[in-house]
N, C-alpha and C positions, 0 to 999 in steps of 0.2 A: 140831704140838702143838695139841691141842684146847683151845679157850678157852671157859670157861664163866663164869657170873656169880659163882660163889664165888671164883675165882682173881683176879677183878678188882674184887670188892666193896670199896668204900672207897678205891680207888686213882684217881689222876689218869689221864687219857687217856695212852696210850703205855706204861703200866706194867702188869706182870703179876706176881702172886705165884708164887714157885717154891721148891722145896726142893732143896737140894744137899748132898752129903756132901763134906766137905773135911778136910784134915789139921787136927788140934787146934792145932798151932803156928801155922797160917795164921789161924785164928779168933782166937787170942790176939793175934797181931800186928795184925789188923784192928781188934780192940777197942781196943788200945793207941793205934793211929794215930788212930782216931776220937776217943778221949778227949783226946789231946794237941792235936789240931787242932780240937777243939770241933765235930765233925761227927757225923752219924749214921752208923752202920755202912753203911747203905744208900748213903749219899753216897760213902763211901770205896770201896766195891765198884764203884759206878757209874763213878767216876773211873778206877780201876785197869783195869776192862774196856774203857772207852772208849780209854784210851791204848794198851792191848795190841792191841785190834782195829784201831786206826788204823795201827799198824805192820805188820799182817798183811794179806795179800791174801785176801779172802773171796770165795767164789763162791756164787751162789744155788743151792740144792738143786733138782735137777730131779726132778719127780714122774713116776712111770711110770704 
């Protein structure tokens, strides 16, 4: 993924701005969790992905 200044502008190191398409019900659930846990949606998504990826074995992509 090409990284440029606009996708990182205003973000802390190690973060990147990205756009994803997801199911409406998932977004509604994420917003509800964030509200009730008094967290930002970004924090809820970060936690969910961290826990999911921790359980999965990931391999580094090999470039040709």
